[in-house]
C-alpha positions in Angstrom: 0.0 0.0 0.0 2.9 2.4 0.8 4.4 1.8 -2.7 0.9 2.4 -4.2 0.6 5.6 -2.3 4.1 6.7 -3.3 3.2 6.1 -7.0 0.0 8.1 -6.7 1.9 11.0 -5.2 4.5 10.9 -8.0 1.7 10.8 -10.6 0.0 13.8 -9.0 3.3 15.7 -8.9 3.9 15.0 -12.6 0.4 16.0 -13.5 0.8 19.3 -11.6 4.1 20.0 -13.4 2.4 19.3 -16.8 -0.5 21.6 -15.9 1.9 24.3 -14.8 3.5 24.2 -18.2 0.2 25.3 -19.7 -0.6 27.8 -17.0 -0.9 31.5 -17.9 -1.3 34.7 -15.9 -4.5 35.4 -17.8 -7.0 33.7 -20.1 -9.2 35.2 -22.8 -12.1 33.2 -24.2 -12.9 34.0 -27.8 -16.1 32.7 -29.4 -16.2 32.9 -33.2 -17.6 31.4 -36.4 -15.9 28.3 -37.7 -13.1 28.8 -40.3 -13.1 32.5 -39.5 -9.6 33.4 -38.3 -6.1 32.9 -39.5 -5.0 29.8 -37.5 -1.5 29.0 -38.7 -2.5 26.3 -41.2 -1.2 26.4 -44.8 1.6 28.7 -43.8 -0.7 31.4 -42.5 -0.1 33.5 -39.3 -1.5 32.0 -36.2 -3.0 35.2 -34.9 -4.1 33.9 -31.5 -0.5 32.7 -30.9 0.8 36.0 -32.2 -1.4 37.8 -29.7 -0.1 35.7 -26.8 3.5 36.6 -27.8 2.6 40.3 -28.3 1.0 40.4 -24.8 3.9 38.8 -23.1 6.4 41.2 -24.8 4.3 44.3 -24.2 2.9 43.7 -20.7 5.3 41.1 -19.2 2.4 38.7 -18.5 1.5 35.4 -20.1 -2.0 35.1 -21.7 -3.7 32.1 -23.2 -6.3 32.4 -25.9 -9.1 29.8 -25.5 -10.8 29.7 -28.9 -14.1 28.0 -29.6 -16.5 28.2 -32.6 -20.1 28.3 -33.5 -21.9 27.6 -36.8 -24.5 30.3 -36.8 -25.6 33.5 -35.1 -28.6 31.7 -33.7 -26.4 29.0 -32.1 -24.2 31.7 -30.5 -27.3 33.6 -29.3 -28.8 30.5 -27.8 -25.6 29.7 -26.0 -25.3 33.2 -24.5 -29.0 33.3 -23.6 -28.9 30.0 -21.8 -26.6 31.6 -19.3 -23.2 30.5 -20.7 -20.6 32.9 -19.3 -16.9 33.3 -19.6 -16.7 34.5 -23.2 -14.7 37.7 -23.6 -14.9 38.3 -27.4 -17.7 37.3 -29.8 -18.1 38.1 -33.5 -21.8 38.2 -34.4 -23.5 39.5 -37.6 -25.2 42.9 -37.8 -28.8 41.9 -37.1 -27.7 39.7 -34.2 -25.7 42.6 -32.8 -28.8 44.8 -32.9 -30.7 42.0 -31.0 -28.0 41.7 -28.4 -27.9 45.4 -27.8 -31.7 45.6 -27.5 -31.6 42.8 -24.9 -28.7 44.4 -23.0 -26.3 41.5 -23.7 -23.2 43.5 -24.8 -20.7 45.7 -22.9 -20.0 49.2 -24.3 -16.5 49.5 -25.6 -13.8 51.7 -24.1 -12.2 53.1 -27.3 -9.3 54.5 -25.4 -8.1 50.8 -25.3 -8.8 50.4 -29.0 -6.8 53.1 -30.8 -6.6 51.0 -34.0 -10.3 51.7 -34.5 -9.0 54.7 -36.5 -8.3 52.2 -39.4 -11.9 51.3 -39.8 -13.0 53.5 -42.8 -16.0 55.8 -42.5 -18.3 53.7 -44.7 -18.4 51.1 -42.0 -19.1 53.3 -39.0 -22.5 54.4 -37.6 -24.3 51.5 -39.3 -27.9 50.9 -38.4 -27.3 48.1 -35.8 -24.9 50.3 -33.7 -25.5 53.8 -34.9 -23.4 55.4 -32.1 -20.5 52.9 -32.5 -20.7 52.0 -28.8 -20.7 48.2 -28.8 -19.0 46.9 -31.9 -16.1 47.2 -34.4 -16.5 45.7 -37.9 -14.3 42.7 -38.6 -15.4 41.5 -42.1 -18.3 42.0 -44.5 -19.7 40.2 -47.5 -22.7 39.0 -49.4 -24.5 35.7 -49.9 -24.3 34.1 -53.3 -25.1 30.9 -55.1 -22.5 28.2 -55.5 -22.6 25.5 -58.1 -20.4 22.7 -59.6 -19.8 23.5 -63.2 -19.3 19.9 -64.1 -22.8 19.1 -62.9 -24.9 22.2 -63.4 -25.7 23.2 -67.0 -24.5 26.6 -68.2 -28.1 27.4 -69.3 -29.3 27.1 -65.7 -26.9 29.7 -64.4 -26.8 32.3 -67.2 -29.7 34.3 -65.7 -28.0 34.4 -62.2 -31.2 33.9 -60.3 -32.2 32.3 -57.1 -34.2 29.7 -59.1 -31.2 27.4 -59.3 -31.8 26.5 -55.6 -35.3 25.2 -56.6 -34.3 23.5 -59.9 -35.7 19.9 -59.8 -33.0 18.8 -62.3 -30.6 18.8 -59.4 -32.7 17.1 -56.8 -30.6 15.4 -54.1 -27.7 17.7 -54.9 -29.0 20.9 -53.4 -28.0 22.3 -50.0 -29.9 24.8 -47.9 -28.7 27.0 -44.9 -29.3 25.4 -41.6 -30.3 28.7 -39.9 -33.7 30.4 -40.0 -32.6 33.9 -41.1 -30.5 32.8 -44.1 -32.8 30.0 -45.0 -35.8 32.2 -45.2 -33.7 34.9 -46.8 -33.2 32.7 -49.9 -36.9 32.4 -50.4 -37.7 36.0 -49.6 -35.0 37.4 -52.0 -36.2 35.0 -54.7 -39.7 36.3 -54.3 -38.7 39.9 -54.2 -40.1 40.2 -50.7 -38.9 42.3 -47.8 -36.5 40.2 -45.7 -37.3 42.4 -42.7 -41.1 42.3 -43.1 -43.4 42.1 -40.1 -46.3 40.8 -42.2 -47.0 37.2 -41.2 -48.3 36.5 -44.7 -44.9 37.3 -46.2 -43.2 34.7 -43.9 -46.0 32.1 -44.5 -45.5 32.5 -48.3 -41.7 32.0 -47.8 -42.4 28.9 -45.7 -44.5 27.5 -48.5 -41.7 28.0 -50.9 -39.2 26.4 -48.6 -41.5 23.4 -48.2 -41.7 23.1 -51.9 -37.9 23.1 -52.0 -37.4 20.6 -49.2 -37.9 17.4 -51.3 -35.2 18.6 -53.6 -32.6 19.0 -50.9 -29.7 16.8 -49.9 -29.8 18.5 -46.5 -29.6 21.6 -44.3 -26.0 22.6 -43.6 -23.6 25.1 -42.2 -19.9 24.2 -41.9 -20.6 20.8 -43.5 -20.9 22.6 -46.8 -17.1 22.8 -47.2 -16.7 19.0 -47.5 -19.9 18.5 -49.5 -19.1 21.1 -52.2 -15.4 20.5 -52.4 -15.8 16.7 -52.8 -18.6 17.0 -55.3 -21.1 15.3 -53.1 -23.4 18.3 -53.5 -23.7 20.6 -56.6 -25.8 23.6 -55.7 -26.0 25.8 -52.5 -26.2 29.3 -51.3 -23.5 30.5 -49.0 -21.2 33.4 -48.0 -18.8 34.7 -50.7 -15.7 34.4 -48.6 -16.4 30.8 -47.8 -16.9 30.1 -51.5 -13.4 31.3 -52.2 -12.1 28.9 -49.6 -13.9 26.1 -51.3 -12.8 27.2 -54.7 -9.2 26.8 -53.6 -9.8 23.1 -53.1 -12.1 22.6 -56.2 -11.8 24.9 -59.2 -14.9 23.3 -60.8 -17.0 25.4 -58.4 -18.7 28.5 -59.8 -20.3 31.4 -58.0 -22.6 34.4 -58.7 -24.6 37.0 -56.8 -28.3 36.5 -57.6 -29.9 39.4 -59.5 -33.5 40.4 -60.3 -35.1 41.1 -63.7 -33.5 44.5 -63.7 -30.0 43.1 -63.1 -29.8 44.4 -59.5 -28.1 42.2 -56.9 -30.8 40.8 -54.6 -29.1 39.1 -51.7 -27.9 39.6 -48.1 -25.2 42.1 -47.5 -23.8 41.7 -44.0 -21.2 42.9 -41.5 -19.6 40.7 -38.8 -18.1 42.7 -35.9 -16.1 42.3 -32.7 -18.2 42.6 -29.5 -17.8 41.9 -25.8 -20.6 40.1 -24.1 -22.2 41.5 -21.0 -20.4 40.5 -17.8 -17.2 39.5 -19.5 -14.6 38.9 -16.8 -11.6 40.2 -18.9 -13.0 43.3 -20.6 -9.7 45.2 -20.7 -8.0 42.1 -22.1 -10.8 41.7 -24.7 -10.2 45.3 -25.8 -6.5 44.7 -26.1 -7.2 41.6 -28.2 -9.6 43.5 -30.5 -7.0 46.3 -30.9 -4.4 43.8 -31.8 -6.6 42.2 -34.5 -7.1 45.7 -36.1 -3.3 46.1 -36.4 -1.7 45.6 -39.8 -0.1 42.1 -39.7 -3.0 40.2 -38.1 -5.7 42.2 -40.0 -4.1 41.3 -43.3 -3.5 37.7 -42.2 -7.2 37.3 -41.2 -8.4 39.0 -44.4 -6.3 36.7 -46.6 -7.2 33.5 -44.7 -10.9 33.9 -44.3 -11.3 35.4 -47.8 -14.0 38.0 -46.7 -14.1 41.6 -47.7 -12.4 43.9 -45.1 -13.3 47.4 -43.8 -9.8 48.0 -42.5 -7.8 50.7 -44.4 -4.5 48.9 -43.5 -5.8 45.9 -45.5 -7.5 47.8 -48.4 -4.4 49.9 -49.0 -2.0 47.0 -49.0 -0.6 46.0 -52.4 0.6 42.7 -50.9 -3.0 41.9 -49.9 -4.3 42.5 -53.3 -1.6 40.6 -55.0 -1.9 37.6 -52.6 -5.7 37.4 -53.0 -5.5 37.5 -56.8 -7.7 39.1 -59.4 -10.6 36.7 -59.2 -11.0 36.8 -55.4 -10.9 40.7 -55.5 -13.7 40.7 -58.1 -15.8 38.4 -56.0 -15.2 40.3 -52.7 -15.3 43.8 -54.1 -17.7 43.8 -57.1 -17.1 46.5 -59.6 -19.7 49.4 -59.6 -21.1 48.1 -56.3 -21.2 50.5 -53.3 -21.4 49.2 -49.8 -22.7 52.4 -48.3 -25.4 52.9 -51.0 -26.7 49.3 -50.7 -26.2 48.2 -47.1 -29.4 49.3 -45.4 -31.6 48.0 -48.2 -29.8 44.6 -48.5 -29.1 43.8 -44.8 -31.0 41.8 -42.3 -32.4 43.9 -39.4 -33.4 42.8 -36.0 -37.0 41.7 -36.0 -39.6 42.6 -33.3 -40.3 39.9 -30.7 -43.6 38.8 -32.3 -42.0 38.4 -35.8 -38.9 36.6 -34.3 -41.2 34.1 -32.6 -43.2 33.6 -35.8 -40.0 33.0 -37.8 -38.7 30.5 -35.3 -42.0 28.7 -35.2 -42.2 28.5 -39.0 -38.6 27.3 -39.2 -39.4 24.5 -36.7 -42.5 23.7 -38.8 -40.3 23.4 -41.9 -37.6 21.3 -40.2 -40.0 18.7 -38.7 -42.5 18.6 -41.6 -42.5 15.2 -43.4 -41.7 14.7 -47.0 -43.7 12.4 -49.3 -41.1 12.3 -52.1 -37.8 13.6 -53.4 -34.4 13.8 -51.8 -35.8 15.2 -48.5 -38.2 12.4 -48.4 -35.5 9.9 -49.2 -33.4 11.2 -46.3 -36.3 10.9 -43.9 -37.2 7.5 -45.1 -33.6 6.2 -44.9 -33.5 7.4 -41.3 -36.7 5.6 -40.5 -35.5 2.5 -42.3 -32.3 2.4 -40.2 -34.3 2.7 -37.1 -36.6 -0.1 -38.1 -33.7 -2.4 -39.0 -32.2 -1.7 -35.6 -35.4 -2.7 -33.9 -35.7 -5.8 -36.0 -32.1 -6.8 -35.2 -32.7 -6.3 -31.5 -35.8 -8.4 -31.6 -34.0 -11.1 -33.5 -31.1 -11.1 -31.0 -33.6 -11.3 -28.1 -35.3 -14.3 -29.7 -32.0 -16.1 -30.3 -30.8 -15.5 -26.8 -34.1 -16.7 -25.4 -33.9 -19.8 -27.4 -30.4 -20.6 -26.3 -31.3 -20.0 -22.6 -34.4 -22.2 -23.0 -32.2 -25.0 -24.5 -29.8 -24.8 -21.6 -32.5 -25.0 -19.1 -34.0 -28.1 -20.8 -30.5 -29.8 -20.7 -30.2 -29.0 -17.0 -33.5 -30.7 -16.3 
């Protein structure tokens, strides 16, 4: 027993030494979208590690960045609303920032600690969701477009650059839809020429009907799963964010992309801004502001812009010849469309925070869509395959039970 106790003591001492190696004077918890920061892969700058090094050199203390991700604004909101605490920096989209402000879920920023805010150009200040620039600082912006695999989708089906490709029965079982209510409904509303910020229940009911008509054509509802599905060719049509398309394009040059337009040739899609914020009650507000300020400085700002492939509101990035050269002509055309003005289009093309009644309606309709059964098509096939698997599991369990019962009965008969 003494030897055993000695071994336990040694193990505990070794464990303590190992933990101390990872100990830091301070910890900052960052909660961000997946694939949305330069992380050191593919020879990129690991900006979180760079911040840790910068903080040590500047302040003489060690800091550790704990970095976790979410797939959608709604997932992030649900996590915060459920009482999850401990996050110091989050990066929501505009309409969600407005909602968080309305519900008193964000800390006002101390801009004395964020002098690099000066590099955010005027076009991206005083936007509707934070008109007084108190709670947020823009990180990236972009638009939603339609992705397609050019080896599968006929050229005639994309030449009009419409939303209809997402409802084209020719590609049933190869179409993906957003797995979040705002973007999912957005595809139907923009397609119909409807107001994506409407408070009229009839508008949302009509969008639900269109999404239900689309559902049998779908392979599935996705967020980050889209990368593997589109890059591998498993799926052929989807709507997604332009920056993420460029990431997928790097791995599959058969992918095409366009911003949907209406009959007049005007772009009709979501134009969004994602911004740095600090959640209410953050334990390390000063450290969070230091982190945000660092991310706005030249090297990490350019590294992030190049890695995530989204448009950037930071003058240090936009004025960098190296950035433009590294991104390449095609990426610059996608991210910064010619003759398209952010400031002239943002308010009309962006999602706004909906009133509580409309939010509840949208959430209820989305749940209705997700649980509604399919009678045919790809959606129906997915539903049926799940049911079939469940049925087979039940049959297998019953068969196993019958076999075991028979064996046990045979043994009892031999005993007697």
